[in-house]
N, CA, C and O of each residue as an XYZ file, in Angstrom:
896
protein
N      99.721    -38.652     -7.264
C      99.661    -39.577     -6.134
C      98.761    -40.729     -6.506
O      97.617    -40.534     -6.915
N      99.269    -41.896     -6.366
C      98.527    -43.087     -6.736
C      97.790    -43.612     -5.518
O      98.377    -43.936     -4.486
N      96.461    -43.682     -5.688
C      95.625    -44.128     -4.578
C      95.387    -45.611     -4.676
O      95.296    -46.193     -5.758
N      95.291    -46.203     -3.498
C      94.980    -47.606     -3.434
C      93.511    -47.826     -3.776
O      92.644    -47.038     -3.399
N      93.255    -48.897     -4.487
C      91.870    -49.186     -4.910
C      90.975    -49.400     -3.717
O      89.817    -48.982     -3.736
N      91.471    -50.033     -2.690
C      90.664    -50.272     -1.504
C      90.365    -48.966     -0.787
O      89.291    -48.784     -0.215
N      91.347    -48.050     -0.830
C      91.109    -46.746     -0.177
C      90.028    -45.959     -0.915
O      89.178    -45.329     -0.286
N      90.060    -45.996     -2.259
C      89.038    -45.272     -3.041
C      87.659    -45.838     -2.750
O      86.699    -45.088     -2.577
N      87.559    -47.177     -2.696
C      86.268    -47.793     -2.405
C      85.771    -47.405     -1.035
O      84.577    -47.166     -0.858
N      86.658    -47.335     -0.063
C      86.254    -46.961      1.301
C      85.769    -45.530      1.354
O      84.842    -45.205      2.096
N      86.409    -44.656      0.549
C      85.984    -43.261      0.539
C      84.628    -43.097     -0.145
O      83.792    -42.325      0.326
N      84.401    -43.796     -1.228
C      83.144    -43.638     -1.972
C      81.963    -44.181     -1.196
O      80.910    -43.551     -1.107
N      82.161    -45.370     -0.631
C      81.050    -46.040      0.050
C      81.070    -45.812      1.544
O      80.481    -46.586      2.299
N      81.744    -44.754      1.984
C      81.775    -44.459      3.416
C      80.381    -44.014      3.852
O      79.832    -43.088      3.255
N      79.794    -44.635      4.866
C      78.432    -44.235      5.279
C      78.424    -42.861      5.902
O      79.343    -42.464      6.618
N      77.314    -42.124      5.593
C      77.150    -40.797      6.191
C      76.764    -40.942      7.645
O      75.986    -41.821      8.016
N      77.316    -40.074      8.455
C      76.900    -40.004      9.854
C      75.687    -39.095      9.960
O      75.282    -38.458      8.987
N      75.103    -39.045     11.178
C      73.938    -38.160     11.399
C      74.300    -36.716     11.154
O      73.499    -35.940     10.632
N      75.550    -36.348     11.545
C      75.979    -34.968     11.317
C      76.086    -34.676      9.835
O      75.776    -33.570      9.393
N      76.530    -35.676      9.051
C      76.634    -35.472      7.608
C      75.267    -35.303      6.971
O      75.081    -34.463      6.091
N      74.309    -36.109      7.422
C      72.945    -35.964      6.890
C      72.386    -34.573      7.190
O      71.818    -33.922      6.313
N      72.551    -34.123      8.439
C      72.043    -32.800      8.815
C      72.773    -31.693      8.076
O      72.201    -30.645      7.776
N      74.068    -31.943      7.781
C      74.822    -30.931      7.042
C      74.262    -30.732      5.649
O      74.316    -29.628      5.108
N      73.726    -31.787      5.065
C      73.129    -31.686      3.730
C      71.635    -31.364      3.774
O      70.978    -31.404      2.734
N      71.072    -31.041      4.961
C      69.661    -30.680      5.050
C      68.732    -31.857      5.018
O      67.555    -31.679      4.705
N      69.190    -33.061      5.325
C      68.373    -34.267      5.283
C      68.288    -34.821      6.696
O      69.299    -34.971      7.382
N      67.066    -35.122      7.118
C      66.855    -35.620      8.476
C      66.182    -36.977      8.394
O      64.955    -37.064      8.443
N      66.957    -38.019      8.272
C      66.360    -39.357      8.154
C      65.818    -39.834      9.484
O      66.282    -39.441     10.555
N      64.819    -40.697      9.378
C      64.275    -41.323     10.576
C      65.130    -42.540     10.901
O      64.973    -43.607     10.308
N      66.034    -42.357     11.850
C      66.991    -43.414     12.193
C      66.555    -44.063     13.493
O      66.056    -43.394     14.397
N      66.744    -45.349     13.577
C      66.422    -46.077     14.796
C      67.468    -45.759     15.853
O      68.657    -45.975     15.618
N      67.056    -45.251     17.017
C      68.044    -44.890     18.037
C      68.785    -46.124     18.561
O      68.255    -47.235     18.595
N      69.988    -45.884     18.951
C      70.813    -46.952     19.507
C      70.569    -47.072     20.984
O      69.922    -46.224     21.599
N      71.088    -48.121     21.540
C      70.944    -48.332     22.977
C      71.679    -47.279     23.757
O      71.259    -46.889     24.846
N      72.815    -46.803     23.180
C      73.569    -45.772     23.896
C      72.807    -44.466     23.943
O      72.878    -43.737     24.932
N      72.055    -44.156     22.849
C      71.328    -42.881     22.824
C      70.131    -42.889     23.735
O      69.682    -41.833     24.181
N      69.599    -44.080     24.023
C      68.398    -44.158     24.860
C      68.690    -44.677     26.242
O      67.774    -45.086     26.956
N      69.928    -44.669     26.629
C      70.259    -45.134     27.974
C      70.119    -46.618     28.141
O      69.761    -47.087     29.221
N      70.389    -47.358     27.115
C      70.326    -48.802     27.214
C      68.959    -49.360     26.928
O      68.787    -50.579     26.925
N      67.948    -48.489     26.678
C      66.589    -48.967     26.413
C      66.189    -48.564     25.006
O      66.131    -47.377     24.686
N      65.918    -49.534     24.179
C      65.514    -49.273     22.800
C      64.008    -49.380     22.719
O      63.430    -50.431     22.996
N      63.361    -48.255     22.328
C      61.901    -48.246     22.194
C      61.508    -48.730     20.807
O      62.175    -48.458     19.809
N      60.430    -49.437     20.787
C      59.943    -49.914     19.494
C      59.073    -48.856     18.879
O      58.072    -48.449     19.468
N      59.439    -48.405     17.708
C      58.629    -47.392     17.027
C      58.832    -46.030     17.655
O      59.677    -45.858     18.533
N      58.028    -45.032     17.188
C      58.084    -43.689     17.729
C      59.110    -42.857     17.030
O      59.979    -43.391     16.341
N      59.031    -41.543     17.194
C      59.968    -40.648     16.505
C      61.339    -40.679     17.138
O      61.506    -41.060     18.296
N      62.309    -40.272     16.358
C      63.672    -40.152     16.855
C      63.730    -38.968     17.786
O      63.160    -37.924     17.471
N      64.401    -39.085     18.932
C      64.497    -37.932     19.841
C      65.055    -36.725     19.135
O      66.066    -36.799     18.436
N      64.368    -35.591     19.333
C      64.792    -34.351     18.674
C      64.225    -34.159     17.314
O      64.372    -33.081     16.740
N      63.561    -35.182     16.752
C      62.978    -35.097     15.416
C      61.528    -35.567     15.491
O      61.269    -36.770     15.441
N      60.574    -34.630     15.612
C      59.156    -35.029     15.740
C      58.656    -35.710     14.477
O      59.069    -35.389     13.362
N      57.748    -36.665     14.687
C      57.174    -37.410     13.567
C      56.167    -36.529     12.819
O      55.347    -35.860     13.447
N      56.224    -36.525     11.529
C      55.273    -35.769     10.694
C      54.029    -36.615     10.510
O      54.119    -37.726      9.986
N      52.861    -36.120     10.928
C      51.644    -36.943     10.810
C      51.283    -37.180      9.355
O      51.492    -36.307      8.512
N      50.746    -38.350      9.055
C      50.366    -38.637      7.656
C      49.159    -37.814      7.258
O      48.397    -37.387      8.125
N      48.967    -37.583      5.985
C      47.793    -36.796      5.533
C      46.507    -37.544      5.829
O      46.479    -38.773      5.777
N      45.418    -36.802      6.145
C      44.149    -37.482      6.449
C      43.600    -38.206      5.229
O      43.756    -37.767      4.090
N      42.960    -39.319      5.506
C      42.373    -40.107      4.431
C      41.062    -39.483      3.985
O      40.263    -39.066      4.824
N      40.829    -39.412      2.697
C      39.581    -38.878      2.157
C      38.511    -39.966      2.176
O      38.684    -41.044      1.607
N      37.403    -39.655      2.844
C      36.304    -40.605      2.945
C      35.326    -40.369      1.799
O      34.839    -39.257      1.594
N      35.060    -41.407      1.081
C      34.100    -41.286     -0.024
C      32.686    -41.234      0.534
O      32.376    -41.975      1.467
N      31.808    -40.371     -0.012
C      30.444    -40.264      0.504
C      29.658    -41.534      0.292
O      29.833    -42.246     -0.696
N      28.782    -41.801      1.252
C      27.929    -42.986      1.160
C      26.911    -42.790      0.040
O      26.412    -41.680     -0.148
N      26.597    -43.837     -0.698
C      25.602    -43.676     -1.789
C      24.228    -43.320     -1.276
O      23.409    -42.785     -2.023
N      23.952    -43.615      0.023
C      22.638    -43.287      0.588
C      22.568    -41.881      1.155
O      21.498    -41.433      1.567
N      23.702    -41.172      1.182
C      23.681    -39.819      1.732
C      23.022    -38.863      0.739
O      23.478    -38.767     -0.401
N      21.952    -38.148      1.140
C      21.288    -37.232      0.189
C      22.164    -36.040     -0.123
O      22.836    -35.500      0.755
N      22.153    -35.637     -1.367
C      22.920    -34.474     -1.805
C      22.144    -33.200     -1.533
O      20.929    -33.138     -1.721
N      22.878    -32.175     -1.081
C      22.237    -30.893     -0.814
C      21.864    -30.227     -2.127
O      22.650    -30.204     -3.074
N      20.662    -29.690     -2.168
C      20.198    -29.019     -3.385
C      20.935    -27.710     -3.568
O      21.131    -26.982     -2.595
N      21.352    -27.384     -4.788
C      22.057    -26.114     -5.001
C      21.140    -24.934     -4.746
O      19.954    -24.954     -5.077
N      21.733    -23.889     -4.137
C      20.971    -22.681     -3.830
C      20.844    -21.836     -5.088
O      21.829    -21.569     -5.776
N      19.645    -21.429     -5.372
C      19.375    -20.587     -6.533
C      18.781    -19.279     -6.081
O      18.021    -19.237     -5.113
N      19.116    -18.222     -6.766
C      18.607    -16.888     -6.464
C      17.532    -16.522     -7.472
O      17.790    -16.454     -8.673
N      16.335    -16.288     -6.980
C      15.211    -15.946     -7.858
C      15.195    -14.446     -8.116
O      15.258    -13.644     -7.185
N      15.111    -14.076     -9.397
C      15.079    -12.667     -9.770
C      13.691    -12.194    -10.161
O      13.497    -11.003    -10.409
N      12.704    -13.110    -10.222
C      11.361    -12.712    -10.621
C      10.631    -12.094     -9.444
O      10.886    -12.446     -8.293
N       9.702    -11.149     -9.739
C       8.927    -10.484     -8.706
C       7.890    -11.443     -8.150
O       7.371    -12.281     -8.887
N       7.574    -11.336     -6.850
C       6.587    -12.256     -6.263
C       5.219    -12.079     -6.880
O       4.773    -10.962     -7.141
N       4.550    -13.220     -7.113
C       3.228    -13.193     -7.695
C       2.192    -12.864     -6.626
O       2.314    -13.328     -5.492
N       1.174    -12.071     -6.964
C       0.161    -11.738     -5.966
C      -0.671    -12.955     -5.587
O      -0.933    -13.825     -6.417
N      -1.073    -13.005     -4.353
C      -1.908    -14.074     -3.829
C      -3.234    -13.472     -3.393
O      -3.363    -12.250     -3.320
N      -4.237    -14.328     -3.096
C      -5.508    -13.768     -2.618
C      -5.354    -12.884     -1.395
O      -6.116    -11.934     -1.217
N      -4.369    -13.186     -0.542
C      -4.139    -12.344      0.624
C      -3.274    -11.136      0.296
O      -3.221    -10.193      1.085
N      -2.598    -11.141     -0.839
C      -1.703    -10.050     -1.226
C      -2.145     -9.491     -2.582
O      -1.782    -10.051     -3.617
N      -2.924     -8.397     -2.600
C      -3.413     -7.858     -3.874
C      -2.265     -7.323     -4.721
O      -1.193     -6.990     -4.216
N      -2.524     -7.250     -6.029
C      -1.512     -6.756     -6.957
C      -1.474     -5.233     -6.920
O      -2.312     -4.590     -6.287
N      -0.489     -4.672     -7.607
C      -0.313     -3.217     -7.613
C      -1.500     -2.511     -8.267
O      -1.898     -1.434     -7.823
N      -2.070     -3.108     -9.321
C      -3.210     -2.477     -9.995
C      -4.413     -2.396     -9.064
O      -5.100     -1.375     -9.022
N      -4.670     -3.463     -8.321
C      -5.797     -3.444     -7.381
C      -5.586     -2.398     -6.296
O      -6.521     -1.689     -5.926
N      -4.371     -2.300     -5.786
C      -4.087     -1.285     -4.770
C      -4.258      0.121     -5.330
O      -4.776      1.006     -4.648
N      -3.823      0.330     -6.573
C      -3.945      1.655     -7.181
C      -5.413      2.038     -7.379
O      -5.800      3.170     -7.090
N      -6.233      1.100     -7.872
C      -7.654      1.382     -8.063
C      -8.351      1.650     -6.730
O      -9.176      2.558     -6.627
N      -8.020      0.867     -5.724
C      -8.638      1.065     -4.415
C      -8.260      2.410     -3.815
O      -9.102      3.099     -3.238
N      -6.994      2.781     -3.952
C      -6.553      4.069     -3.418
C      -7.220      5.231     -4.139
O      -7.652      6.196     -3.508
N      -7.303      5.136     -5.471
C      -7.947      6.194     -6.240
C      -9.425      6.309     -5.867
O      -9.960      7.413     -5.766
N     -10.071      5.182     -5.665
C     -11.482      5.206     -5.281
C     -11.670      5.875     -3.917
O     -12.600      6.661     -3.733
N     -10.800      5.569     -2.976
C     -10.898      6.188     -1.646
C     -10.724      7.695     -1.726
O     -11.438      8.438     -1.052
N      -9.787      8.154     -2.540
C      -9.552      9.595     -2.664
C     -10.752     10.286     -3.309
O     -11.177     11.347     -2.850
N     -11.299      9.693     -4.366
C     -12.448     10.293     -5.042
C     -13.687     10.294     -4.142
O     -14.460     11.252     -4.160
N     -13.882      9.239     -3.361
C     -15.019      9.201     -2.431
C     -14.898     10.302     -1.389
O     -15.887     10.952     -1.053
N     -13.696     10.514     -0.881
C     -13.497     11.581      0.104
C     -13.779     12.953     -0.501
O     -14.367     13.814      0.154
N     -13.357     13.158     -1.756
C     -13.618     14.434     -2.410
C     -15.117     14.655     -2.623
O     -15.607     15.768     -2.430
N     -15.841     13.621     -3.013
C     -17.261     13.785     -3.267
C     -18.046     13.973     -1.971
O     -19.074     14.650     -1.970
N     -17.589     13.394     -0.887
C     -18.264     13.560      0.398
C     -18.196     15.008      0.876
O     -19.130     15.489      1.518
N     -17.097     15.711      0.568
C     -16.957     17.103      1.007
C     -17.933     18.037      0.302
O     -18.245     19.103      0.833
N     -18.417     17.672     -0.866
C     -19.327     18.546     -1.633
C     -20.740     17.980     -1.641
O     -21.445     18.091     -2.644
N     -21.155     17.383     -0.547
C     -22.478     16.767     -0.478
C     -23.210     17.225      0.780
O     -23.455     16.412      1.672
N     -23.564     18.509      0.874
C     -24.274     18.978      2.079
C     -25.684     18.410      2.185
O     -26.218     18.320      3.290
N     -26.298     18.026      1.080
C     -27.652     17.466      1.121
C     -27.683     16.034      1.657
O     -28.761     15.497      1.911
N     -26.534     15.420      1.829
C     -26.495     14.052      2.309
C     -26.999     13.055      1.290
O     -27.601     12.046      1.655
N     -26.762     13.324      0.018
C     -27.196     12.414     -1.040
C     -26.380     11.126     -0.954
O     -25.157     11.164     -0.825
N     -27.070      9.987     -1.027
C     -26.389      8.699     -0.952
C     -25.720      8.377     -2.285
O     -25.889      9.080     -3.281
N     -24.954      7.288     -2.265
C     -24.267      6.889     -3.479
C     -25.252      6.555     -4.594
O     -25.079      6.985     -5.734
N     -26.268      5.802     -4.264
C     -27.260      5.432     -5.295
C     -27.961      6.664     -5.841
O     -28.171      6.771     -7.049
N     -28.321      7.586     -4.976
C     -29.002      8.806     -5.416
C     -28.084      9.667     -6.287
O     -28.515     10.215     -7.302
N     -26.834      9.779     -5.889
C     -25.897     10.563     -6.703
C     -25.712      9.916     -8.074
O     -25.675     10.614     -9.087
N     -25.596      8.611     -8.112
C     -25.422      7.926     -9.398
C     -26.641      8.126    -10.299
O     -26.510      8.252    -11.517
N     -27.819      8.154     -9.691
C     -29.031      8.404    -10.485
C     -28.990      9.801    -11.093
O     -29.290      9.975    -12.274
N     -28.619     10.796    -10.291
C     -28.532     12.166    -10.807
C     -27.477     12.276    -11.901
O     -27.691     12.949    -12.909
N     -26.352     11.624    -11.705
C     -25.269     11.694    -12.695
C     -25.671     10.998    -13.996
O     -25.347     11.480    -15.081
N     -26.364      9.884    -13.893
C     -26.838      9.213    -15.105
C     -27.863     10.065    -15.851
O     -27.857     10.119    -17.081
N     -28.733     10.721    -15.108
C     -29.712     11.597    -15.758
C     -29.032     12.785    -16.419
O     -29.499     13.264    -17.452
N     -27.944     13.265    -15.847
C     -27.220     14.374    -16.480
C     -26.530     13.917    -17.758
O     -26.517     14.649    -18.747
N     -25.965     12.734    -17.751
C     -25.203     12.250    -18.909
C     -26.122     11.742    -20.015
O     -25.908     12.059    -21.185
N     -27.137     10.962    -19.665
C     -27.973     10.297    -20.665
C     -29.328     10.968    -20.896
O     -30.038     10.626    -21.842
N     -29.682     11.910    -20.043
C     -30.997     12.538    -20.197
C     -32.073     11.752    -19.456
O     -31.757     10.863    -18.665
N     -33.366     12.079    -19.709
C     -34.466     11.396    -19.002
C     -34.420      9.888    -19.217
O     -34.138      9.408    -20.315
N     -34.706      9.143    -18.130
C     -34.669      7.683    -18.157
C     -35.826      7.147    -17.311
O     -36.323      7.824    -16.411
N     -36.234      5.936    -17.617
C     -37.270      5.265    -16.835
C     -36.639      4.566    -15.631
O     -35.441      4.284    -15.649
N     -37.424      4.280    -14.582
C     -36.863      3.559    -13.435
C     -36.277      2.203    -13.798
O     -35.262      1.802    -13.229
N     -36.893      1.491    -14.732
C     -36.341      0.194    -15.127
C     -34.987      0.344    -15.800
O     -34.083     -0.458    -15.564
N     -34.840      1.374    -16.644
C     -33.546      1.605    -17.296
C     -32.492      2.018    -16.271
O     -31.336      1.609    -16.379
N     -32.874      2.818    -15.284
C     -31.937      3.199    -14.222
C     -31.517      1.983    -13.413
O     -30.352      1.859    -13.035
N     -32.457      1.088    -13.144
C     -32.141     -0.107    -12.377
C     -31.125     -0.976    -13.106
O     -30.193     -1.496    -12.493
N     -31.306     -1.136    -14.430
C     -30.367     -1.945    -15.207
C     -28.995     -1.272    -15.269
O     -27.972     -1.941    -15.125
N     -28.967      0.034    -15.480
C     -27.692      0.746    -15.609
C     -26.907      0.762    -14.304
O     -25.678      0.697    -14.319
N     -27.610      0.848    -13.173
C     -26.939      0.898    -11.873
C     -26.648     -0.482    -11.305
O     -25.857     -0.612    -10.371
N     -27.277     -1.515    -11.858
C     -27.096     -2.852    -11.302
C     -27.758     -3.010     -9.959
O     -27.323     -3.827     -9.147
N     -28.810     -2.241     -9.704
C     -29.542     -2.285     -8.432
C     -30.935     -2.849     -8.672
O     -31.434     -2.869     -9.798
N     -31.541     -3.298     -7.601
C     -32.894     -3.837     -7.710
C     -33.891     -2.714     -7.948
O     -33.633     -1.557     -7.614
N     -35.020     -3.063     -8.524
C     -36.043     -2.062     -8.809
C     -36.596     -1.418     -7.528
O     -36.817     -0.207     -7.532
N     -36.830     -2.149     -6.443
C     -37.311     -1.496     -5.222
C     -36.337     -0.469     -4.647
O     -36.756      0.597     -4.197
N     -35.016     -0.789     -4.658
C     -34.048      0.168     -4.124
C     -33.978      1.423     -4.978
O     -33.821      2.522     -4.446
N     -34.093      1.278     -6.292
C     -34.093      2.442     -7.174
C     -35.354      3.274     -6.967
O     -35.291      4.503     -6.946
N     -36.482      2.622     -6.815
C     -37.731      3.357     -6.576
C     -37.665      4.141     -5.269
O     -38.148      5.271     -5.200
N     -37.069      3.546     -4.227
C     -36.930      4.251     -2.949
C     -36.023      5.464     -3.095
O     -36.311      6.524     -2.538
N     -34.927      5.320     -3.840
C     -34.022      6.457     -4.053
C     -34.704      7.546     -4.868
O     -34.479      8.727     -4.603
N     -35.525      7.197     -5.845
C     -36.228      8.192     -6.645
C     -37.233      8.970     -5.803
O     -37.394     10.176     -5.996
N     -37.909      8.302     -4.875
C     -38.858      9.009     -4.003
C     -38.128     10.025     -3.134
O     -38.614     11.139     -2.938
N     -36.959      9.645     -2.612
C     -36.192     10.593     -1.780
C     -35.728     11.789     -2.603
O     -35.830     12.926     -2.143
N     -35.223     11.555     -3.809
C     -34.775     12.654     -4.664
C     -35.942     13.561     -5.071
O     -35.796     14.778     -5.181
N     -37.076     12.948     -5.285
C     -38.251     13.749     -5.646
C     -38.704     14.612     -4.481
O     -39.087     15.765     -4.681
N     -38.666     14.068     -3.256
C     -39.027     14.864     -2.067
C     -38.060     16.022     -1.847
O     -38.460     17.040     -1.283
N     -36.828     15.907     -2.262
C     -35.838     16.979     -2.122
C     -35.829     17.894     -3.353
O     -34.987     18.786     -3.456
N     -36.742     17.677     -4.266
C     -36.907     18.507     -5.463
C     -35.665     18.494     -6.347
O     -35.302     19.502     -6.954
N     -35.031     17.345     -6.404
C     -33.860     17.195     -7.268
C     -34.217     16.536     -8.600
O     -33.460     16.652     -9.565
N     -35.346     15.853     -8.666
C     -35.802     15.231     -9.916
C     -37.304     15.478    -10.069
O     -37.995     15.850     -9.121
N     -37.781     15.260    -11.291
C     -39.220     15.277    -11.571
C     -39.567     14.031    -12.372
O     -38.708     13.481    -13.060
N     -40.789     13.588    -12.293
C     -41.252     12.394    -13.002
C     -42.574     12.692    -13.710
O     -43.443     13.396    -13.195
N     -42.686     12.134    -14.895
C     -43.918     12.254    -15.672
C     -44.147     10.969    -16.452
O     -43.220     10.194    -16.684
N     -45.364     10.760    -16.843
C     -45.706      9.511    -17.533
C     -44.937      9.411    -18.840
O     -44.771     10.393    -19.565
N     -44.470      8.193    -19.123
C     -43.712      7.928    -20.344
C     -44.646      7.370    -21.395
O     -44.852      6.158    -21.466
N     -45.221      8.254    -22.226
C     -46.109      7.823    -23.301
C     -47.421      7.288    -22.760
O     -47.969      7.809    -21.789
N     -47.914      6.247    -23.397
C     -49.202      5.686    -23.026
C     -49.116      4.741    -21.819
O     -50.131      4.486    -21.170
N     -47.946      4.229    -21.517
C     -47.786      3.304    -20.396
C     -47.674      4.117    -19.103
O     -46.637      4.717    -18.823
N     -48.759      4.128    -18.321
C     -48.770      4.900    -17.083
C     -47.900      4.266    -16.002
O     -47.549      4.924    -15.023
N     -47.553      3.001    -16.171
C     -46.764      2.337    -15.142
C     -45.304      2.789    -15.180
O     -44.619      2.725    -14.158
N     -44.819      3.241    -16.321
C     -43.444      3.728    -16.452
C     -43.449      5.245    -16.457
O     -44.145      5.884    -17.247
N     -42.644      5.812    -15.541
C     -42.532      7.261    -15.454
C     -41.134      7.680    -15.886
O     -40.133      7.090    -15.480
N     -41.092      8.709    -16.717
C     -39.820      9.222    -17.210
C     -39.253     10.192    -16.170
O     -39.931     11.132    -15.754
N     -38.028      9.960    -15.762
C     -37.385     10.744    -14.708
C     -36.356     11.679    -15.332
O     -35.578     11.284    -16.200
N     -36.372     12.937    -14.867
C     -35.422     13.938    -15.360
C     -34.986     14.836    -14.202
O     -35.566     14.789    -13.117
N     -33.970     15.647    -14.442
C     -33.434     16.527    -13.411
C     -34.253     17.809    -13.294
O     -34.809     18.297    -14.278
N     -34.318     18.349    -12.072
C     -34.905     19.663    -11.835
C     -33.783     20.690    -11.758
O     -32.606     20.346    -11.865
N     -34.156     21.951    -11.571
C     -33.151     22.992    -11.418
C     -32.299     22.756    -10.184
O     -31.087     22.973    -10.200
N     -32.954     22.300     -9.094
C     -32.177     21.978     -7.882
C     -31.204     20.841     -8.116
O     -30.089     20.857     -7.595
N     -31.618     19.853     -8.894
C     -30.718     18.751     -9.208
C     -29.528     19.198    -10.037
O     -28.409     18.729     -9.831
N     -29.772     20.120    -10.991
C     -28.673     20.642    -11.796
C     -27.694     21.448    -10.941
O     -26.482     21.371    -11.141
N     -28.228     22.231     -9.979
C     -27.346     23.015     -9.107
C     -26.478     22.093     -8.235
O     -25.289     22.341     -8.029
N     -27.099     21.044     -7.740
C     -26.322     20.090     -6.948
C     -25.193     19.474     -7.776
O     -24.062     19.359     -7.303
N     -25.502     19.083     -9.000
C     -24.477     18.491     -9.855
C     -23.435     19.516    -10.279
O     -22.288     19.165    -10.556
N     -23.843     20.807    -10.332
C     -22.866     21.858    -10.658
C     -21.812     21.956     -9.560
O     -20.621     22.091     -9.843
N     -22.261     21.888     -8.293
C     -21.291     21.891     -7.190
C     -20.413     20.644     -7.252
O     -19.205     20.708     -7.022
N     -21.035     19.518     -7.565
C     -20.238     18.300     -7.693
C     -19.272     18.392     -8.865
O     -18.151     17.887     -8.803
N     -19.730     19.054     -9.954
C     -18.846     19.215    -11.116
C     -17.666     20.115    -10.781
O     -16.563     19.913    -11.288
N     -17.902     21.131     -9.906
C     -16.793     22.001     -9.504
C     -15.709     21.183     -8.805
O     -14.519     21.351     -9.073
N     -16.132     20.302     -7.914
C     -15.161     19.433     -7.248
C     -14.513     18.489     -8.259
O     -13.323     18.187     -8.162
N     -15.299     18.029     -9.226
C     -14.753     17.126    -10.251
C     -13.729     17.857    -11.112
O     -12.711     17.285    -11.500
N     -14.008     19.133    -11.407
C     -13.047     19.910    -12.205
C     -11.771     20.179    -11.407
O     -10.679     20.231    -11.973
N     -11.910     20.348    -10.104
C     -10.705     20.500     -9.282
C      -9.845     19.245     -9.344
O      -8.619     19.321     -9.426
N     -10.494     18.101     -9.306
C      -9.743     16.848     -9.436
C      -9.078     16.753    -10.804
O      -7.933     16.313    -10.915
N      -9.801     17.167    -11.847
C      -9.232     17.138    -13.194
C      -8.049     18.096    -13.312
O      -7.060     17.794    -13.981
N      -8.160     19.270    -12.647
C      -7.053     20.228    -12.693
C      -5.809     19.656    -12.034
O      -4.695     19.863    -12.515
N      -5.997     18.939    -10.935
C      -4.856     18.299    -10.288
C      -4.235     17.255    -11.214
O      -3.013     17.131    -11.291
N      -5.096     16.499    -11.921
C      -4.585     15.503    -12.859
C      -3.828     16.157    -14.009
O      -2.827     15.617    -14.479
N      -4.303     17.324    -14.467
C      -3.622     18.040    -15.553
C      -2.233     18.470    -15.115
O      -1.282     18.400    -15.893
N      -2.115     18.917    -13.868
C      -0.806     19.329    -13.365
C       0.128     18.138    -13.185
O       1.342     18.266    -13.348
N      -0.435     16.986    -12.850
C       0.407     15.823    -12.574
C       0.788     15.047    -13.832
O       1.801     14.347    -13.842
N      -0.019     15.166    -14.903
C       0.204     14.368    -16.107
C       0.558     15.266    -17.286
O       0.129     16.417    -17.369
N       1.347     14.712    -18.188
C       1.647     15.401    -19.440
C       0.441     15.289    -20.368
O      -0.452     14.480    -20.118
N       0.400     16.095    -21.448
C      -0.739     15.976    -22.380
C      -0.924     14.567    -22.931
O      -2.050     14.085    -23.055
N       0.179     13.913    -23.259
C       0.060     12.539    -23.745
C      -0.475     11.598    -22.679
O      -1.300     10.733    -22.972
N      -0.007     11.760    -21.430
C      -0.488     10.926    -20.335
C      -1.957     11.202    -20.031
O      -2.698     10.287    -19.671
N      -2.387     12.468    -20.175
C      -3.800     12.790    -19.951
C      -4.700     12.071    -20.949
O      -5.721     11.495    -20.573
N      -4.312     12.109    -22.227
C      -5.114     11.424    -23.242
C      -5.132      9.917    -23.002
O      -6.171      9.274    -23.149
N      -3.987      9.357    -22.634
C      -3.927      7.919    -22.370
C      -4.750      7.562    -21.139
O      -5.445      6.545    -21.134
N      -4.679      8.399    -20.080
C      -5.431      8.122    -18.855
C      -6.932      8.189    -19.115
O      -7.684      7.348    -18.622
N      -7.378      9.190    -19.890
C      -8.804      9.301    -20.210
C      -9.274      8.088    -21.013
O     -10.350      7.544    -20.763
N      -8.453      7.673    -21.982
C      -8.831      6.508    -22.789
C      -8.911      5.253    -21.932
O      -9.830      4.450    -22.093
N      -7.955      5.077    -21.022
C      -7.959      3.896    -20.168
C      -9.131      3.917    -19.191
O      -9.709      2.870    -18.899
N      -9.486      5.085    -18.687
C     -10.635      5.186    -17.777
C     -11.916      4.744    -18.495
O     -12.703      3.970    -17.950
N     -12.118      5.241    -19.722
C     -13.304      4.846    -20.490
C     -13.285      3.344    -20.787
O     -14.319      2.678    -20.732
N     -12.111      2.828    -21.099
C     -12.004      1.410    -21.434
C     -12.336      0.537    -20.235
O     -13.079     -0.435    -20.363
N     -11.787      0.878    -19.060
C     -12.044      0.088    -17.857
C     -13.495      0.218    -17.427
O     -14.112     -0.766    -17.021
N     -14.054      1.439    -17.513
C     -15.460      1.635    -17.138
C     -16.393      0.819    -18.028
O     -17.354      0.221    -17.544
N     -16.109      0.796    -19.329
C     -16.936      0.006    -20.245
C     -16.822     -1.488    -19.942
O     -17.815     -2.214    -20.003
N     -15.624     -1.939    -19.619
C     -15.442     -3.357    -19.299
C     -16.178     -3.734    -18.012
O     -16.768     -4.811    -17.926
N     -16.145     -2.852    -17.017
C     -16.839     -3.126    -15.769
C     -18.361     -3.138    -15.972
O     -19.062     -3.976    -15.407
N     -18.856     -2.206    -16.779
C     -20.306     -2.179    -17.055
C     -20.738     -3.434    -17.798
O     -21.802     -3.990    -17.526
N     -19.906     -3.877    -18.739
C     -20.258     -5.077    -19.506
C     -20.206     -6.324    -18.629
O     -20.983     -7.257    -18.832
N     -19.295     -6.347    -17.653
C     -19.143     -7.531    -16.814
C     -20.230     -7.615    -15.744
O     -20.800     -8.683    -15.520
N     -20.515     -6.507    -15.093
C     -21.382     -6.552    -13.903
C     -22.777     -5.950    -14.106
O     -23.647     -6.115    -13.250
N     -22.997     -5.261    -15.219
C     -24.306     -4.634    -15.411
C     -25.096     -5.347    -16.498
O     -26.225     -4.956    -16.797
């Protein structure tokens, strides 16, 4: 069948109707006719039955004067101690001191004060000493040491005798009553040591004893 050239052109360039567009899945934005709007043509706006798709929002560039938020960082380091917040070592020493003080108070029926007990303990460890040497070792004034020695002497816990030719210095030593008092204190001290033996391994015991001597020597050198 031979087709007319004009007919072929009319078929190729035939405009699509709205139904043809919808048949192919295409919904063009067409300007409504006067017949579709009842004789009134609106300027702009969506086609009836086809809502307008809103345009994408515009991205606003930040102002150069707007401050940037600082990035959040997570700190993994432990908090440093402050004067109001003591460190773990200070808390441990303070706690140990409180426990030892409570233990020594239970074995002190004579009411011996701290200074008096320290004098007796120094005499047990170092032997006879002069009041001046006791004052230096304890870090106490000479009058306070002399007062403590008079009390211990009245309770028959110490004895004093002249030290050589210098009558002003008297050598102080323990009496039998003083040794008995320290024996009771030593019993309590051995109980504390037994508890430490149960709590620590042999290696930890040796390390703890070495550290105790080291810290005690450092404290004596610093404050005495």
